N, C-alpha and C positions, 0 to 999 in steps of 0.2 A: 301658457297656451291661450292667453286672453285674445279674443277676437278671431280664433282659428275658424276657418270655413271648412265645412264638410260637404263634399260633392257626392252626387248620386253614384252608387256602385252598380255594376252590371247585375241584372236581375237574376242571373244564373249563379252568381258567386255566393258561396256559403260564408257568411260573415260571423256567425255565432256558433260556438260550441259550449255546452255546459262546463263550468269550471270543475277541475278535479277536486278541489276543496271548496265546498260551499260555505259562504259566511254563515255565522250563527245568528239566531234571533237577537233582537235588541236586549242588551244586558239590563236587567232589572226593569224591563219594559220602558226604558227611557230612550229618547231620540234627541239628536242635536240638529238644530236647523237655524235658518235665517228668518226672523220674525219681525213683524211690525207691532209695536206695543201701544201706539197711539195713532189715531187717524192721520195720514199724510206724512208721518215721520219716516226716516230711512230705516232700512232693514238692519237688524243687529242680531248677533248670535244669541241663541236661547236653548236651554235644555228643558225638556218637557216630557210628561208621561203620555205614552200612546194610549188610544182609547181601548179600554178593556171590553167594550161592547163587541169588538170585532176579534174575539179570540176563541170562537167556538168551532164546531165541526163544519160550518159553511163559510169559513173565512180564510184569507190568505195574508201573510205578512211578507213583505219584501224588503230587501236591502236596496235602497234607492241608489241608482247610478247616475241617471239623467232626468231632467225635468224641463219642459218647455216653459217659456215666459210668455204668458198670454196677456193681451191688453185688458182682458176682463179681470185678471189678478190685480192690475193697477187700479182699475175702476173701483174694485172692492175695497182695497186698502185706503183709497182716497175718499171713501164714503159716498161715492157717486150713486150707489144703488141702495142707500138707506142705512139703517142701523146695522152694526156688525158687532161681533164678539172679539175681545182683545185679551191677551196677545193673539195674533193670527200668523199662522205659517201657511202661506198660499202654495199654489202649484197644482194644476189639475191635468198636466200632461206627463204622467209619472211612469218612468221605466226603471226596472230593477231586477234583482234576482230573487226568486221565491225562496224564502228560508224557513217558512212554516206553512203547511197546507192542511186544512181541515179534512177529515176523512170523507166528507160528503162531496168534496170538490174533485171531480174526475178529469177535467180537461187540462189541468196543470199539475206539476209535481215539484218537489223541492229540487232546486238547481236550475229550473227553467227560467228563461228570461221572460218577464211578464210586464204588463202595463195596466194602468188604471186611469180612467178619464174623469171628467168633471162630476158625473153623477155617482154619488156614494151608494145609494140603494133606492128602491121604490117598493110600493105595497105589494106588487105582483098579483093583485086581486081585482083591480078595477078594469073597466073596459079598455082603457088605453094600454095598460100593461099587458093584458091578454091579447091585444091586437098588435103586439110587438112595437109599441110606441111608448115605452116606459118613461121616456124623457118628458112626456106630458101627463104623468101620473096624477090622478084626481086628488091625491093627498099632498100634492105640492112637490117642489124641487128640493132635493137633499144633496147639497154640494159636498164635495170630498174634503173641503176645508171650511171651518167656521160654522158648521152645523151642530146644533145641540142634539145629542143622542138621547134615546129614551131613558138611559141610566144616569143622565146628568153630565156625562162626558162630552167631549167635542171632537170633531174631525180635524185632522191636520194634513197638509198637502205635501207635495214633492220637493219643497225647498228644505225638507227635513231628511235626516239620514235613513229613517225607516218609515214605512207606510203600511197601514193595515186597511184591508178592503173586504167587501163581500165577494165571495168566490164567483158568483154569477156576473159580477161587474169587473172581473179581472180577466185579462186576455193574454194568451201566449203570442209572442211576437214571431212572425216568420223568420227563419234563419238567414234569409238573404236580404234582410233590412238591417241597417245600422241602428244602434240604440239612439244616437243623437238625431238621426234623420227620421226615426220612427216616433219619437216623443211627441212632436207637434201634431201627428196624425190623430192623436187621441182627442183633440178639440178642433183645431183648425182644419184637420183632414176630414173628419166626419161631418163637421159643420158645412163644408162645401160639397163633399161627395154626395150626401144623401139628397139634397134638393135637386142636384143635377141628375142623379139617377131617377128620381121621381118625375122629373120633367121630360125624361126620355129624349135626351138631346142628340142622339145619333142622327146625323144628316141635317141638323138644324144650325142656324146661325146664332151663336152665343156671344154675348158681350160680358166681360168681367170688368167691373168698375173698382179701381183701386188694386194695384198689384203689389201687395205687401205680404204679410204673414199668411193671411187667409187667401188673398187673391192669387198668389203664385201657385198655390195648390189647386185652386179652382181651374186655372188655365191648364195645368197638367191633367187633371181629371177629365175636363170637358174634351180635351184633345184625344185622350185615350179612349173616351166613349164614342169618338167618331164625329164630333162637332167641328164646325168651322169657327174658330175662336178669335175674337178681337179684344184687345186690351184697351180700356179707356183710362187714361192717366194724364196728369198734369205735366209729366216728364216728357220732354220732346226729343231726348237723346237716347232712348232705351229700346229702339225698335229691334236691334239685334238681340238684346237680352230677352225681350218678350218672345221673339221667334224661337229662341233656344228653349223656352218653356213649352212650346207647342203652339203658340199663336200664329195666325196667318197674317196679322197686321195689327195696327194700333190707331187710336184716335187721340189727338191732343185735346184735352179738356180744359186747358188754361183759358180759352175763350169758349165757354160752354154753350152760349147761345149760338155761335157760329157752328160749333161742332154738331149741335142738335139739328140745326137747319140743313146742314150738308149730309146728315145721316138719318133723316127722317124716315120712319116706317121701314126700318132695315132689319131689325133683329127679331128672332122668335123668342129668345130668352135673354134676360139681363139679370146678372147676379151682382148685387151691390155689397161690397165688403166694408165700405166706409162707415164709420160709427157716428160721424158728425151728422146732425140733423139740420144744419144750417145750409146745406146744399139745396139747389133748386131741383127737387124731384120731378117737377113737371117737364123740365127740359130733357131729363134722362128718359122719362116715360114716352116722350114724343118720338124717341128712336125705335120704339117697339112697333112691330107690325100689329094689325088688327088681331085680336085674341092672343096677343103675346103675353108672356108671363114675366113679371118683375119680382125677383127673389131678394128679400132683405135679410142679410145675415150679420151685418155690422150692428153691434149692440152698444149704443152710447146713450147717455141721458138726453132728454129733450123730446120734442114732438115733431113728427113728420108733417109737413104742410103740402097737401096735394089737392089740386082743384078737381072736384068730382067729374067734370066733363072730360078731363084728360083720360080718365078710366072708362067712362060710360060710352063716349062716342066711337071708341074703337074696341069696345068689349075686352079691354085689358084686365089682367088679373094681378093682384098684389098678394104675395104669400110670404110668410116668415118661416124660418126653420131653426130648430134648436138641436144641436149635437145629434146623437142617435142612441138607440137601444143597444144592449149588449150584442144581440144577434146582428144588428145593422153595422155595428162597429167591427165585428169579426169579418163580416162580408167585405167591408172597406179594406181591412188589413190584407185579406186574400187578394183583392183587386190590386192593391199596391204591390204585393209580392209578384203577381203575374205580370204586371206592366212595368215593374222596376221604378215605382214612384216613391220618393221620400220627400220630406221637406228639405229645402236648402237652408242651412242654418249657420250661425256663428256660435261657437262654444266658449263659455267663460267659466272659471271656477265658481262654485256656489257662493263662496265668500265675496265674490264681486257682483252679486246680484243687483246691487244699486247701479252699477255701470250698465248692466243689461237693461234695467228699467229706463235709464236715461236714454239709451239708444232707441228703445221702443217709443218713448215719448217724443223723441226728436225725428222719428221716422228714418233713422239711419241704419237700422238693422238690415242685414242681407241674408235671408228675408225674415228669418225667425231666430230669436235668441233662445239658447238652451244653456242651462247650468249643469255642470258635472260635479259630482261629489268626490271628495278626496279618495285616492286609491284607484279611481276608475278613469283617470285622464287618458289612458291609452286604450280603453275599451272601444271596440267597434260597435 
């Protein structure tokens, strides 16, 4: 099933029913996954112990069925974001079947289809956590893979056969969303949904820069929120595709200076999904109206170069956004269920994750790569 595309299903169609026979927990607490053992090396099979830190009354263990392949997974294993722990099993768009649920976890039960995103846990006590922005926890970011735990163990992600998580950071997936299409919502989805929701884009002109794994979901969300959406892309032959996502038009950015001049002071909100910092941000900002908002969600290494007058003389705002809290993520999943929004994905077996990574690196994925674990190739 390598390279199989999964299309959006009608929002009213029930796609998921709990299995009559629920898989058991990981035997001997071991999982099998695709790991990187040394920075920048290919993924190879590895058997490893699941973290015992997540085996209490507040935790969930799932049998993983699907996992999205995020560009940040690749940045991490390439060492782009600093020191890491090895071996590493990435994957932070994790979908599976709950096989063990702690007694204090009330919103999911054994047999439910569940998901876990990038953030493993937070302190739940600081001002940000109490304000429902736990992704900005004062005690720092705790990734669902590669994080050292208080007991000395480590977190491992969804490229493995089993995943353990904190119940509060585990979500039940609506029955009318497919597993493959829902997986990228846990990172790419909430990353684009939340800043658009916070920008209150209804009735506004919104530009989405880069229509890939993040961008195609941003277009779908903004259109469903009632915005007039324009795609900004270097592709000149994808107008029909962009409109199928919900856009009203597109701008060819292959000649960015010309595009900026022809569309000056046009948009209320611009969301940039491009991770490269070598682009001319000033030319993009010039397309924003006075008091317009530029949202940066593409996260790559390097520094943004912006001339202060570009911001000052039109009162423009520059904001960043990082995934979402558990409550915000559940809100996003409900929105997707209501509006029939899923990621458009290509699915490959988890053993072929190196192929998926190559497609992400070459920008040839349509639009998001998802790996499926053995025995779940036909799961919706």
